[in-house]
Structures are given as structure tokens and as C-alpha cells.
PyMOL commands that place a pseudoatom at each C-alpha (Angstrom):
pseudoatom trace, name=CA, resn=MET, resi=1, chain=A, elem=C, hetatm=0, pos=[-18.178, 9.043, 14.310]
pseudoatom trace, name=CA, resn=SER, resi=2, chain=A, elem=C, hetatm=0, pos=[-19.671, 5.894, 12.634]
pseudoatom trace, name=CA, resn=GLU, resi=3, chain=A, elem=C, hetatm=0, pos=[-21.067, 3.136, 13.922]
pseudoatom trace, name=CA, resn=ILE, resi=4, chain=A, elem=C, hetatm=0, pos=[-18.466, 0.908, 13.051]
pseudoatom trace, name=CA, resn=LEU, resi=5, chain=A, elem=C, hetatm=0, pos=[-15.760, 3.236, 14.543]
pseudoatom trace, name=CA, resn=ARG, resi=6, chain=A, elem=C, hetatm=0, pos=[-18.016, 3.598, 17.775]
pseudoatom trace, name=CA, resn=ARG, resi=7, chain=A, elem=C, hetatm=0, pos=[-18.217, -0.095, 17.972]
pseudoatom trace, name=CA, resn=ILE, resi=8, chain=A, elem=C, hetatm=0, pos=[-14.458, -0.678, 17.689]
pseudoatom trace, name=CA, resn=THR, resi=9, chain=A, elem=C, hetatm=0, pos=[-13.087, 2.066, 19.547]
pseudoatom trace, name=CA, resn=GLY, resi=10, chain=A, elem=C, hetatm=0, pos=[-15.880, 2.416, 22.106]
pseudoatom trace, name=CA, resn=GLY, resi=11, chain=A, elem=C, hetatm=0, pos=[-15.907, 6.192, 21.319]
pseudoatom trace, name=CA, resn=GLY, resi=12, chain=A, elem=C, hetatm=0, pos=[-12.206, 6.716, 22.277]
pseudoatom trace, name=CA, resn=ASP, resi=13, chain=A, elem=C, hetatm=0, pos=[-8.938, 7.469, 20.683]
pseudoatom trace, name=CA, resn=ASP, resi=14, chain=A, elem=C, hetatm=0, pos=[-6.095, 6.150, 22.980]
pseudoatom trace, name=CA, resn=THR, resi=15, chain=A, elem=C, hetatm=0, pos=[-5.152, 2.963, 20.927]
pseudoatom trace, name=CA, resn=ARG, resi=16, chain=A, elem=C, hetatm=0, pos=[-1.159, 3.791, 21.008]
pseudoatom trace, name=CA, resn=SER, resi=17, chain=A, elem=C, hetatm=0, pos=[0.785, 0.866, 22.193]
pseudoatom trace, name=CA, resn=GLN, resi=18, chain=A, elem=C, hetatm=0, pos=[2.162, 0.801, 25.479]
pseudoatom trace, name=CA, resn=HIS, resi=19, chain=A, elem=C, hetatm=0, pos=[5.134, -1.410, 24.029]
pseudoatom trace, name=CA, resn=THR, resi=20, chain=A, elem=C, hetatm=0, pos=[6.146, 1.501, 21.590]
pseudoatom trace, name=CA, resn=ASP, resi=21, chain=A, elem=C, hetatm=0, pos=[9.695, 1.953, 22.648]
pseudoatom trace, name=CA, resn=LYS, resi=22, chain=A, elem=C, hetatm=0, pos=[10.439, -1.523, 23.388]
pseudoatom trace, name=CA, resn=LEU, resi=23, chain=A, elem=C, hetatm=0, pos=[12.169, -4.356, 21.287]
pseudoatom trace, name=CA, resn=PRO, resi=24, chain=A, elem=C, hetatm=0, pos=[9.478, -7.188, 20.735]
pseudoatom trace, name=CA, resn=LYS, resi=25, chain=A, elem=C, hetatm=0, pos=[10.497, -10.518, 21.553]
pseudoatom trace, name=CA, resn=GLY, resi=26, chain=A, elem=C, hetatm=0, pos=[12.459, -12.607, 18.946]
pseudoatom trace, name=CA, resn=GLN, resi=27, chain=A, elem=C, hetatm=0, pos=[13.452, -9.279, 17.325]
pseudoatom trace, name=CA, resn=VAL, resi=28, chain=A, elem=C, hetatm=0, pos=[17.006, -7.857, 16.881]
pseudoatom trace, name=CA, resn=TRP, resi=29, chain=A, elem=C, hetatm=0, pos=[17.902, -4.072, 15.998]
pseudoatom trace, name=CA, resn=GLY, resi=30, chain=A, elem=C, hetatm=0, pos=[18.723, -3.714, 12.259]
pseudoatom trace, name=CA, resn=LYS, resi=31, chain=A, elem=C, hetatm=0, pos=[20.656, -0.786, 10.682]
pseudoatom trace, name=CA, resn=ARG, resi=32, chain=A, elem=C, hetatm=0, pos=[19.037, -0.633, 7.345]
pseudoatom trace, name=CA, resn=TYR, resi=33, chain=A, elem=C, hetatm=0, pos=[15.719, -2.015, 5.789]
pseudoatom trace, name=CA, resn=VAL, resi=34, chain=A, elem=C, hetatm=0, pos=[16.211, -5.342, 3.914]
pseudoatom trace, name=CA, resn=ILE, resi=35, chain=A, elem=C, hetatm=0, pos=[13.889, -4.904, 0.910]
pseudoatom trace, name=CA, resn=TYR, resi=36, chain=A, elem=C, hetatm=0, pos=[11.533, -7.507, 0.102]
pseudoatom trace, name=CA, resn=SER, resi=37, chain=A, elem=C, hetatm=0, pos=[9.276, -7.564, -2.932]
pseudoatom trace, name=CA, resn=ALA, resi=38, chain=A, elem=C, hetatm=0, pos=[7.036, -10.698, -3.327]
pseudoatom trace, name=CA, resn=ASN, resi=39, chain=A, elem=C, hetatm=0, pos=[6.110, -9.923, -6.865]
pseudoatom trace, name=CA, resn=GLY, resi=40, chain=A, elem=C, hetatm=0, pos=[9.442, -7.781, -7.828]
pseudoatom trace, name=CA, resn=ASN, resi=41, chain=A, elem=C, hetatm=0, pos=[10.182, -4.240, -7.177]
pseudoatom trace, name=CA, resn=GLN, resi=42, chain=A, elem=C, hetatm=0, pos=[7.593, -1.891, -8.791]
pseudoatom trace, name=CA, resn=LYS, resi=43, chain=A, elem=C, hetatm=0, pos=[7.745, 1.759, -10.304]
pseudoatom trace, name=CA, resn=VAL, resi=44, chain=A, elem=C, hetatm=0, pos=[4.737, 3.520, -10.180]
pseudoatom trace, name=CA, resn=ASP, resi=45, chain=A, elem=C, hetatm=0, pos=[3.678, 6.860, -11.636]
pseudoatom trace, name=CA, resn=ALA, resi=46, chain=A, elem=C, hetatm=0, pos=[2.086, 9.045, -9.017]
pseudoatom trace, name=CA, resn=GLY, resi=47, chain=A, elem=C, hetatm=0, pos=[0.220, 11.042, -11.641]
pseudoatom trace, name=CA, resn=LYS, resi=48, chain=A, elem=C, hetatm=0, pos=[-1.508, 8.018, -12.603]
pseudoatom trace, name=CA, resn=TRP, resi=49, chain=A, elem=C, hetatm=0, pos=[-2.125, 6.290, -9.455]
pseudoatom trace, name=CA, resn=SER, resi=50, chain=A, elem=C, hetatm=0, pos=[-5.188, 6.269, -7.447]
pseudoatom trace, name=CA, resn=LEU, resi=51, chain=A, elem=C, hetatm=0, pos=[-6.550, 4.895, -3.921]
pseudoatom trace, name=CA, resn=LYS, resi=52, chain=A, elem=C, hetatm=0, pos=[-9.677, 3.008, -3.935]
pseudoatom trace, name=CA, resn=LEU, resi=53, chain=A, elem=C, hetatm=0, pos=[-12.056, 2.469, -1.010]
pseudoatom trace, name=CA, resn=SER, resi=54, chain=A, elem=C, hetatm=0, pos=[-14.152, -0.362, -1.979]
pseudoatom trace, name=CA, resn=GLY, resi=55, chain=A, elem=C, hetatm=0, pos=[-16.267, -3.285, -0.736]
pseudoatom trace, name=CA, resn=LEU, resi=56, chain=A, elem=C, hetatm=0, pos=[-18.635, -2.931, 2.129]
pseudoatom trace, name=CA, resn=VAL, resi=57, chain=A, elem=C, hetatm=0, pos=[-18.816, 0.939, 1.745]
pseudoatom trace, name=CA, resn=SER, resi=58, chain=A, elem=C, hetatm=0, pos=[-21.796, 3.200, 1.118]
pseudoatom trace, name=CA, resn=LYS, resi=59, chain=A, elem=C, hetatm=0, pos=[-19.623, 5.709, -0.779]
pseudoatom trace, name=CA, resn=PRO, resi=60, chain=A, elem=C, hetatm=0, pos=[-16.680, 4.018, -2.750]
pseudoatom trace, name=CA, resn=LEU, resi=61, chain=A, elem=C, hetatm=0, pos=[-14.261, 6.532, -3.318]
pseudoatom trace, name=CA, resn=GLU, resi=62, chain=A, elem=C, hetatm=0, pos=[-10.931, 6.864, -5.741]
pseudoatom trace, name=CA, resn=LEU, resi=63, chain=A, elem=C, hetatm=0, pos=[-8.691, 9.488, -4.496]
pseudoatom trace, name=CA, resn=THR, resi=64, chain=A, elem=C, hetatm=0, pos=[-5.829, 10.956, -6.661]
pseudoatom trace, name=CA, resn=TYR, resi=65, chain=A, elem=C, hetatm=0, pos=[-2.119, 11.159, -5.182]
pseudoatom trace, name=CA, resn=ASP, resi=66, chain=A, elem=C, hetatm=0, pos=[-2.751, 15.051, -5.314]
pseudoatom trace, name=CA, resn=GLU, resi=67, chain=A, elem=C, hetatm=0, pos=[-6.188, 14.295, -3.399]
pseudoatom trace, name=CA, resn=VAL, resi=68, chain=A, elem=C, hetatm=0, pos=[-4.476, 12.128, -0.820]
pseudoatom trace, name=CA, resn=SER, resi=69, chain=A, elem=C, hetatm=0, pos=[-1.592, 14.641, -0.166]
pseudoatom trace, name=CA, resn=LYS, resi=70, chain=A, elem=C, hetatm=0, pos=[-3.709, 17.324, 0.683]
pseudoatom trace, name=CA, resn=MET, resi=71, chain=A, elem=C, hetatm=0, pos=[-5.689, 15.445, 3.331]
pseudoatom trace, name=CA, resn=PRO, resi=72, chain=A, elem=C, hetatm=0, pos=[-4.832, 16.193, 7.091]
pseudoatom trace, name=CA, resn=MET, resi=73, chain=A, elem=C, hetatm=0, pos=[-1.739, 13.942, 8.063]
pseudoatom trace, name=CA, resn=LYS, resi=74, chain=A, elem=C, hetatm=0, pos=[-0.962, 12.049, 11.223]
pseudoatom trace, name=CA, resn=LYS, resi=75, chain=A, elem=C, hetatm=0, pos=[2.902, 12.083, 11.855]
pseudoatom trace, name=CA, resn=TYR, resi=76, chain=A, elem=C, hetatm=0, pos=[4.621, 10.084, 14.523]
pseudoatom trace, name=CA, resn=VAL, resi=77, chain=A, elem=C, hetatm=0, pos=[7.786, 7.973, 15.269]
pseudoatom trace, name=CA, resn=ARG, resi=78, chain=A, elem=C, hetatm=0, pos=[7.345, 3.995, 15.730]
pseudoatom trace, name=CA, resn=SER, resi=79, chain=A, elem=C, hetatm=0, pos=[9.535, 1.259, 15.082]
pseudoatom trace, name=CA, resn=PHE, resi=80, chain=A, elem=C, hetatm=0, pos=[9.326, -0.964, 11.981]
pseudoatom trace, name=CA, resn=HIS, resi=81, chain=A, elem=C, hetatm=0, pos=[9.272, -5.071, 12.710]
pseudoatom trace, name=CA, resn=CYS, resi=82, chain=A, elem=C, hetatm=0, pos=[9.768, -7.541, 9.963]
pseudoatom trace, name=CA, resn=VAL, resi=83, chain=A, elem=C, hetatm=0, pos=[8.724, -11.027, 10.780]
pseudoatom trace, name=CA, resn=THR, resi=84, chain=A, elem=C, hetatm=0, pos=[12.150, -12.206, 9.692]
pseudoatom trace, name=CA, resn=ARG, resi=85, chain=A, elem=C, hetatm=0, pos=[13.030, -10.870, 13.008]
pseudoatom trace, name=CA, resn=TRP, resi=86, chain=A, elem=C, hetatm=0, pos=[14.942, -7.639, 12.320]
pseudoatom trace, name=CA, resn=SER, resi=87, chain=A, elem=C, hetatm=0, pos=[13.595, -4.326, 13.431]
pseudoatom trace, name=CA, resn=ILE, resi=88, chain=A, elem=C, hetatm=0, pos=[14.303, -0.522, 12.683]
pseudoatom trace, name=CA, resn=GLU, resi=89, chain=A, elem=C, hetatm=0, pos=[14.217, 1.521, 15.472]
pseudoatom trace, name=CA, resn=ASN, resi=90, chain=A, elem=C, hetatm=0, pos=[12.115, 4.621, 15.649]
pseudoatom trace, name=CA, resn=PRO, resi=91, chain=A, elem=C, hetatm=0, pos=[11.789, 5.843, 12.048]
pseudoatom trace, name=CA, resn=SER, resi=92, chain=A, elem=C, hetatm=0, pos=[9.315, 8.837, 11.388]
pseudoatom trace, name=CA, resn=TRP, resi=93, chain=A, elem=C, hetatm=0, pos=[6.089, 8.256, 9.503]
pseudoatom trace, name=CA, resn=GLU, resi=94, chain=A, elem=C, hetatm=0, pos=[3.617, 10.562, 7.923]
pseudoatom trace, name=CA, resn=GLY, resi=95, chain=A, elem=C, hetatm=0, pos=[0.187, 9.829, 6.207]
pseudoatom trace, name=CA, resn=VAL, resi=96, chain=A, elem=C, hetatm=0, pos=[-3.817, 9.679, 6.180]
pseudoatom trace, name=CA, resn=GLN, resi=97, chain=A, elem=C, hetatm=0, pos=[-5.361, 7.997, 9.030]
pseudoatom trace, name=CA, resn=ILE, resi=98, chain=A, elem=C, hetatm=0, pos=[-7.190, 4.949, 7.471]
pseudoatom trace, name=CA, resn=ARG, resi=99, chain=A, elem=C, hetatm=0, pos=[-10.088, 5.640, 9.988]
pseudoatom trace, name=CA, resn=MET, resi=100, chain=A, elem=C, hetatm=0, pos=[-10.773, 9.129, 8.132]
pseudoatom trace, name=CA, resn=LEU, resi=101, chain=A, elem=C, hetatm=0, pos=[-10.766, 7.188, 4.840]
pseudoatom trace, name=CA, resn=ALA, resi=102, chain=A, elem=C, hetatm=0, pos=[-13.190, 4.921, 6.374]
pseudoatom trace, name=CA, resn=GLU, resi=103, chain=A, elem=C, hetatm=0, pos=[-15.450, 7.583, 7.548]
pseudoatom trace, name=CA, resn=MET, resi=104, chain=A, elem=C, hetatm=0, pos=[-15.301, 9.449, 4.216]
pseudoatom trace, name=CA, resn=SER, resi=105, chain=A, elem=C, hetatm=0, pos=[-16.501, 6.228, 2.579]
pseudoatom trace, name=CA, resn=MET, resi=106, chain=A, elem=C, hetatm=0, pos=[-19.096, 5.136, 4.965]
pseudoatom trace, name=CA, resn=VAL, resi=107, chain=A, elem=C, hetatm=0, pos=[-18.020, 1.737, 5.900]
pseudoatom trace, name=CA, resn=ARG, resi=108, chain=A, elem=C, hetatm=0, pos=[-20.725, -0.409, 6.726]
pseudoatom trace, name=CA, resn=PRO, resi=109, chain=A, elem=C, hetatm=0, pos=[-20.986, -2.222, 10.037]
pseudoatom trace, name=CA, resn=GLU, resi=110, chain=A, elem=C, hetatm=0, pos=[-20.850, -5.706, 8.889]
pseudoatom trace, name=CA, resn=ALA, resi=111, chain=A, elem=C, hetatm=0, pos=[-17.201, -5.001, 7.714]
pseudoatom trace, name=CA, resn=THR, resi=112, chain=A, elem=C, hetatm=0, pos=[-14.925, -7.145, 9.828]
pseudoatom trace, name=CA, resn=TRP, resi=113, chain=A, elem=C, hetatm=0, pos=[-11.807, -7.239, 7.870]
pseudoatom trace, name=CA, resn=VAL, resi=114, chain=A, elem=C, hetatm=0, pos=[-9.788, -5.074, 5.422]
pseudoatom trace, name=CA, resn=MET, resi=115, chain=A, elem=C, hetatm=0, pos=[-7.944, -6.488, 2.362]
pseudoatom trace, name=CA, resn=PHE, resi=116, chain=A, elem=C, hetatm=0, pos=[-5.012, -3.954, 1.269]
pseudoatom trace, name=CA, resn=ARG, resi=117, chain=A, elem=C, hetatm=0, pos=[-4.597, -4.578, -2.567]
pseudoatom trace, name=CA, resn=CYS, resi=118, chain=A, elem=C, hetatm=0, pos=[-1.456, -3.576, -4.538]
pseudoatom trace, name=CA, resn=HIS, resi=119, chain=A, elem=C, hetatm=0, pos=[-0.114, -2.323, -7.814]
pseudoatom trace, name=CA, resn=ASP, resi=120, chain=A, elem=C, hetatm=0, pos=[1.715, -5.679, -8.224]
pseudoatom trace, name=CA, resn=GLY, resi=121, chain=A, elem=C, hetatm=0, pos=[-1.302, -8.015, -7.244]
pseudoatom trace, name=CA, resn=TYR, resi=122, chain=A, elem=C, hetatm=0, pos=[0.135, -8.297, -3.563]
pseudoatom trace, name=CA, resn=THR, resi=123, chain=A, elem=C, hetatm=0, pos=[-2.740, -8.537, -1.011]
pseudoatom trace, name=CA, resn=ALA, resi=124, chain=A, elem=C, hetatm=0, pos=[-2.741, -8.716, 2.706]
pseudoatom trace, name=CA, resn=PRO, resi=125, chain=A, elem=C, hetatm=0, pos=[-5.685, -8.714, 5.255]
pseudoatom trace, name=CA, resn=VAL, resi=126, chain=A, elem=C, hetatm=0, pos=[-5.942, -7.175, 8.622]
pseudoatom trace, name=CA, resn=PRO, resi=127, chain=A, elem=C, hetatm=0, pos=[-9.031, -7.136, 10.937]
pseudoatom trace, name=CA, resn=VAL, resi=128, chain=A, elem=C, hetatm=0, pos=[-10.826, -3.964, 10.647]
pseudoatom trace, name=CA, resn=GLU, resi=129, chain=A, elem=C, hetatm=0, pos=[-10.125, -2.998, 14.266]
pseudoatom trace, name=CA, resn=ASP, resi=130, chain=A, elem=C, hetatm=0, pos=[-6.334, -2.916, 13.613]
pseudoatom trace, name=CA, resn=ALA, resi=131, chain=A, elem=C, hetatm=0, pos=[-6.919, -1.133, 10.491]
pseudoatom trace, name=CA, resn=LEU, resi=132, chain=A, elem=C, hetatm=0, pos=[-8.871, 1.793, 12.176]
pseudoatom trace, name=CA, resn=LYS, resi=133, chain=A, elem=C, hetatm=0, pos=[-6.685, 2.204, 15.230]
pseudoatom trace, name=CA, resn=GLU, resi=134, chain=A, elem=C, hetatm=0, pos=[-5.367, 6.031, 15.770]
pseudoatom trace, name=CA, resn=ASP, resi=135, chain=A, elem=C, hetatm=0, pos=[-2.038, 5.203, 14.312]
pseudoatom trace, name=CA, resn=SER, resi=136, chain=A, elem=C, hetatm=0, pos=[-2.974, 2.963, 11.405]
pseudoatom trace, name=CA, resn=ILE, resi=137, chain=A, elem=C, hetatm=0, pos=[-2.192, 5.024, 8.355]
pseudoatom trace, name=CA, resn=VAL, resi=138, chain=A, elem=C, hetatm=0, pos=[-1.511, 5.313, 4.801]
pseudoatom trace, name=CA, resn=VAL, resi=139, chain=A, elem=C, hetatm=0, pos=[2.014, 6.312, 4.472]
pseudoatom trace, name=CA, resn=LEU, resi=140, chain=A, elem=C, hetatm=0, pos=[3.153, 9.045, 2.103]
pseudoatom trace, name=CA, resn=ARG, resi=141, chain=A, elem=C, hetatm=0, pos=[6.448, 9.996, 3.818]
pseudoatom trace, name=CA, resn=MET, resi=142, chain=A, elem=C, hetatm=0, pos=[9.008, 8.266, 5.803]
pseudoatom trace, name=CA, resn=ASN, resi=143, chain=A, elem=C, hetatm=0, pos=[11.726, 10.161, 7.576]
pseudoatom trace, name=CA, resn=GLU, resi=144, chain=A, elem=C, hetatm=0, pos=[10.449, 13.443, 6.258]
pseudoatom trace, name=CA, resn=LYS, resi=145, chain=A, elem=C, hetatm=0, pos=[10.837, 12.407, 2.497]
pseudoatom trace, name=CA, resn=PRO, resi=146, chain=A, elem=C, hetatm=0, pos=[8.440, 10.693, 0.053]
pseudoatom trace, name=CA, resn=LEU, resi=147, chain=A, elem=C, hetatm=0, pos=[8.704, 6.983, 0.188]
pseudoatom trace, name=CA, resn=LEU, resi=148, chain=A, elem=C, hetatm=0, pos=[11.496, 5.599, -2.323]
pseudoatom trace, name=CA, resn=PRO, resi=149, chain=A, elem=C, hetatm=0, pos=[10.024, 3.554, -5.176]
pseudoatom trace, name=CA, resn=GLU, resi=150, chain=A, elem=C, hetatm=0, pos=[11.301, 0.372, -3.405]
pseudoatom trace, name=CA, resn=GLN, resi=151, chain=A, elem=C, hetatm=0, pos=[9.694, 1.485, -0.172]
pseudoatom trace, name=CA, resn=GLY, resi=152, chain=A, elem=C, hetatm=0, pos=[6.288, 1.475, -1.844]
pseudoatom trace, name=CA, resn=PHE, resi=153, chain=A, elem=C, hetatm=0, pos=[5.836, 4.685, -3.481]
pseudoatom trace, name=CA, resn=PRO, resi=154, chain=A, elem=C, hetatm=0, pos=[3.306, 6.636, -3.600]
pseudoatom trace, name=CA, resn=ALA, resi=155, chain=A, elem=C, hetatm=0, pos=[1.787, 4.881, -0.614]
pseudoatom trace, name=CA, resn=ARG, resi=156, chain=A, elem=C, hetatm=0, pos=[1.733, 2.036, 1.804]
pseudoatom trace, name=CA, resn=PRO, resi=157, chain=A, elem=C, hetatm=0, pos=[-0.221, 1.400, 4.961]
pseudoatom trace, name=CA, resn=PHE, resi=158, chain=A, elem=C, hetatm=0, pos=[1.361, 1.161, 8.225]
pseudoatom trace, name=CA, resn=LEU, resi=159, chain=A, elem=C, hetatm=0, pos=[0.119, -0.386, 11.439]
pseudoatom trace, name=CA, resn=PRO, resi=160, chain=A, elem=C, hetatm=0, pos=[2.781, -0.217, 13.848]
pseudoatom trace, name=CA, resn=HIS, resi=161, chain=A, elem=C, hetatm=0, pos=[1.690, -3.167, 16.208]
pseudoatom trace, name=CA, resn=LEU, resi=162, chain=A, elem=C, hetatm=0, pos=[1.590, -5.721, 13.508]
pseudoatom trace, name=CA, resn=TYR, resi=163, chain=A, elem=C, hetatm=0, pos=[4.633, -7.200, 11.174]
pseudoatom trace, name=CA, resn=GLY, resi=164, chain=A, elem=C, hetatm=0, pos=[5.511, -5.562, 8.048]
pseudoatom trace, name=CA, resn=TRP, resi=165, chain=A, elem=C, hetatm=0, pos=[4.180, -7.653, 5.589]
pseudoatom trace, name=CA, resn=LYS, resi=166, chain=A, elem=C, hetatm=0, pos=[0.873, -6.364, 6.382]
pseudoatom trace, name=CA, resn=SER, resi=167, chain=A, elem=C, hetatm=0, pos=[2.387, -3.023, 5.307]
pseudoatom trace, name=CA, resn=ALA, resi=168, chain=A, elem=C, hetatm=0, pos=[1.756, -3.489, 1.544]
pseudoatom trace, name=CA, resn=LYS, resi=169, chain=A, elem=C, hetatm=0, pos=[3.823, -1.589, -0.549]
pseudoatom trace, name=CA, resn=TRP, resi=170, chain=A, elem=C, hetatm=0, pos=[2.414, 0.312, -3.748]
pseudoatom trace, name=CA, resn=LEU, resi=171, chain=A, elem=C, hetatm=0, pos=[-1.152, 0.165, -2.106]
pseudoatom trace, name=CA, resn=THR, resi=172, chain=A, elem=C, hetatm=0, pos=[-4.019, 0.960, -4.770]
pseudoatom trace, name=CA, resn=GLU, resi=173, chain=A, elem=C, hetatm=0, pos=[-7.010, -0.142, -2.833]
pseudoatom trace, name=CA, resn=ILE, resi=174, chain=A, elem=C, hetatm=0, pos=[-8.678, -0.576, 0.749]
pseudoatom trace, name=CA, resn=GLU, resi=175, chain=A, elem=C, hetatm=0, pos=[-11.375, -3.187, 0.410]
pseudoatom trace, name=CA, resn=PHE, resi=176, chain=A, elem=C, hetatm=0, pos=[-13.610, -3.695, 3.386]
pseudoatom trace, name=CA, resn=ILE, resi=177, chain=A, elem=C, hetatm=0, pos=[-14.856, -7.213, 3.511]
pseudoatom trace, name=CA, resn=PRO, resi=178, chain=A, elem=C, hetatm=0, pos=[-17.289, -9.192, 5.495]
pseudoatom trace, name=CA, resn=GLU, resi=179, chain=A, elem=C, hetatm=0, pos=[-15.177, -12.345, 6.521]
pseudoatom trace, name=CA, resn=TYR, resi=180, chain=A, elem=C, hetatm=0, pos=[-11.393, -13.320, 6.470]
pseudoatom trace, name=CA, resn=ARG, resi=181, chain=A, elem=C, hetatm=0, pos=[-9.725, -14.290, 3.392]
pseudoatom trace, name=CA, resn=ASP, resi=182, chain=A, elem=C, hetatm=0, pos=[-6.046, -15.360, 2.745]
pseudoatom trace, name=CA, resn=GLY, resi=183, chain=A, elem=C, hetatm=0, pos=[-3.732, -12.487, 1.429]
pseudoatom trace, name=CA, resn=TYR, resi=184, chain=A, elem=C, hetatm=0, pos=[-0.167, -13.591, -0.512]
pseudoatom trace, name=CA, resn=TRP, resi=185, chain=A, elem=C, hetatm=0, pos=[1.919, -14.588, 2.672]
pseudoatom trace, name=CA, resn=GLU, resi=186, chain=A, elem=C, hetatm=0, pos=[-1.374, -16.188, 4.483]
pseudoatom trace, name=CA, resn=MET, resi=187, chain=A, elem=C, hetatm=0, pos=[-1.646, -18.253, 1.776]
pseudoatom trace, name=CA, resn=TYR, resi=188, chain=A, elem=C, hetatm=0, pos=[1.843, -19.838, 2.722]
pseudoatom trace, name=CA, resn=GLY, resi=189, chain=A, elem=C, hetatm=0, pos=[0.734, -20.085, 6.554]
pseudoatom trace, name=CA, resn=TYR, resi=190, chain=A, elem=C, hetatm=0, pos=[1.505, -16.617, 7.993]
pseudoatom trace, name=CA, resn=HIS, resi=191, chain=A, elem=C, hetatm=0, pos=[-0.603, -15.233, 10.621]
pseudoatom trace, name=CA, resn=GLU, resi=192, chain=A, elem=C, hetatm=0, pos=[-4.189, -13.920, 9.998]
pseudoatom trace, name=CA, resn=ARG, resi=193, chain=A, elem=C, hetatm=0, pos=[-3.415, -11.108, 12.285]
pseudoatom trace, name=CA, resn=ALA, resi=194, chain=A, elem=C, hetatm=0, pos=[0.079, -10.645, 12.784]
pseudoatom trace, name=CA, resn=ASN, resi=195, chain=A, elem=C, hetatm=0, pos=[0.263, -8.805, 16.210]
pseudoatom trace, name=CA, resn=VAL, resi=196, chain=A, elem=C, hetatm=0, pos=[3.953, -8.084, 16.887]
pseudoatom trace, name=CA, resn=TRP, resi=197, chain=A, elem=C, hetatm=0, pos=[3.725, -8.083, 20.348]
pseudoatom trace, name=CA, resn=GLU, resi=198, chain=A, elem=C, hetatm=0, pos=[1.896, -11.588, 20.640]
pseudoatom trace, name=CA, resn=GLU, resi=199, chain=A, elem=C, hetatm=0, pos=[4.506, -12.972, 18.115]
pseudoatom trace, name=CA, resn=GLU, resi=200, chain=A, elem=C, hetatm=0, pos=[1.695, -13.862, 15.568]
pseudoatom trace, name=CA, resn=ARG, resi=201, chain=A, elem=C, hetatm=0, pos=[4.193, -15.062, 12.924]
pseudoatom trace, name=CA, resn=PHE, resi=202, chain=A, elem=C, hetatm=0, pos=[2.542, -18.469, 11.574]
pseudoatom trace, name=CA, resn=LYS, resi=203, chain=A, elem=C, hetatm=0, pos=[-0.684, -20.138, 11.842]
pseudoatom trace, name=CA, resn=GLY, resi=204, chain=A, elem=C, hetatm=0, pos=[0.464, -22.857, 14.160]
pseudoatom trace, name=CA, resn=ASP, resi=205, chain=A, elem=C, hetatm=0, pos=[1.779, -25.662, 12.285]
pseudoatom trace, name=CA, resn=GLY, resi=206, chain=A, elem=C, hetatm=0, pos=[0.490, -24.507, 8.899]
pseudoatom trace, name=CA, resn=TYR, resi=207, chain=A, elem=C, hetatm=0, pos=[3.701, -22.547, 7.780]
pseudoatom trace, name=CA, resn=LYS, resi=208, chain=A, elem=C, hetatm=0, pos=[4.615, -23.687, 4.131]
pseudoatom trace, name=CA, resn=PRO, resi=209, chain=A, elem=C, hetatm=0, pos=[8.443, -22.592, 3.573]
pseudoatom trace, name=CA, resn=VAL, resi=210, chain=A, elem=C, hetatm=0, pos=[8.868, -20.238, 0.686]
pseudoatom trace, name=CA, resn=ALA, resi=211, chain=A, elem=C, hetatm=0, pos=[11.995, -18.484, -0.515]
pseudoatom trace, name=CA, resn=ARG, resi=212, chain=A, elem=C, hetatm=0, pos=[12.002, -14.856, 0.280]
pseudoatom trace, name=CA, resn=ARG, resi=213, chain=A, elem=C, hetatm=0, pos=[13.770, -12.833, -2.537]
pseudoatom trace, name=CA, resn=ALA, resi=214, chain=A, elem=C, hetatm=0, pos=[15.650, -9.723, -1.024]
pseudoatom trace, name=CA, resn=PHE, resi=215, chain=A, elem=C, hetatm=0, pos=[16.248, -7.174, -3.185]
pseudoatom trace, name=CA, resn=GLY, resi=216, chain=A, elem=C, hetatm=0, pos=[18.925, -4.977, -1.347]
pseudoatom trace, name=CA, resn=THR, resi=217, chain=A, elem=C, hetatm=0, pos=[18.854, -2.573, 1.510]
pseudoatom trace, name=CA, resn=ALA, resi=218, chain=A, elem=C, hetatm=0, pos=[17.553, 0.912, 2.153]
pseudoatom trace, name=CA, resn=PRO, resi=219, chain=A, elem=C, hetatm=0, pos=[18.357, 3.516, 4.884]
for i in range(1, 219): cmd.bond("trace and resi %d" % i, "trace and resi %d" % (i + 1))
show_as sticks, trace
zoom trace
């Protein structure tokens, strides 16, 4: 285990939320996903796609879809929670642990945040301790099937304890950075961390209303 993982986890792996099977405060169960895309829906050719590990790493990586697909996968069932107050109960997720990718790229101890960067220019920051939790993964499959294009194919991160806007669709890069920077929604006053169980929706009174465009629904 690297120094940064030892510092964050204390050498342990028991990071599963005690709230897994509950509905968070302020949420309601929905039957279908509402498809939001800040910059419009994207279609990405998996044969041309790659995932970069960059920033405060000693060994920058660029992995093809085939290479990521052949890595050991973590699979679990966890609910999905959108900041607009709907939740989907217990879909299954399958993907590569971000902590494994961090180990491969030899993340440096001074990294305190991760910036997810996407094909369409969308960005989402999360604290490094959240990105490296046991259940934080780069998702390739949901409900036993590859992600649909509107769900973020080829890949998206999923951190079950954070609101869905941090689960950035069409992921292309995981950048380890020394300090916090706003991502797309954070520029409009959305919370830096976005913990579902703490109702971290907005930065105090800093919310700047902005229209969200829905592109339909998906199973």
C-alpha cells in the first residue's frame, strides 16, 4: 500500500457506508434515471478512447478501453442519488477501483483532491480520500451490461456516498491535484464534496440558479 493510501485509510479497507440500504434525507425513490448532460449527450468510440492518470503522480498512465476491461473488477449493488432529489434503488455496478489505478500511477502524498475530466470538457472535483475509498470505482458496466452512451459509455466514476454530479460521464482523465479547484457545477455554487448523507448540496448561500437540461430517461 502506498503512503497516500496508508495515510487515508489507516491501512484498512472497511469503508462501506453504514447507510447503504437507506434513503438519504431529502431524496425520493424514482423508477428511471433522468438523463442530464451539462454539455449535451456524447458518443465516444471505445476503440479510440483512453483513460489518463495525471497530475501528482510519479508514473503517468494512459490506458485503453481493452486494458481497463481486463483489470480486476469490483462489483456491488449501491443506490444512486441525484442532487435534484431523486434516487434509484440498488442498481449493480462493475468497474476498476480508483485506488488500484492510484497505486499503478504512484500518486504522490501531496495530492489532496482529484479532478475528473471528461470527453465533453465537463469536470468534477472530489477529495482524494473519497476517490480512494474501497467502493470508489471507474464504472464500465451497470446492471450486468456496458454503460449506455447516455449513461457515460465507455466509463464514468461512481462514488456511492456522493451525489451523482460527481459521477462524471464519458470520463477520460483522473488528475491528482494539490488543492481544491471548482469543476463545472461547483462554479455555480454546488458543494465541493457533495456527501449524500450530510446533504452537501450547495456551498452555503453561494448557489447560482442555472437550468439543467434533461435529455429523457433510461432504465
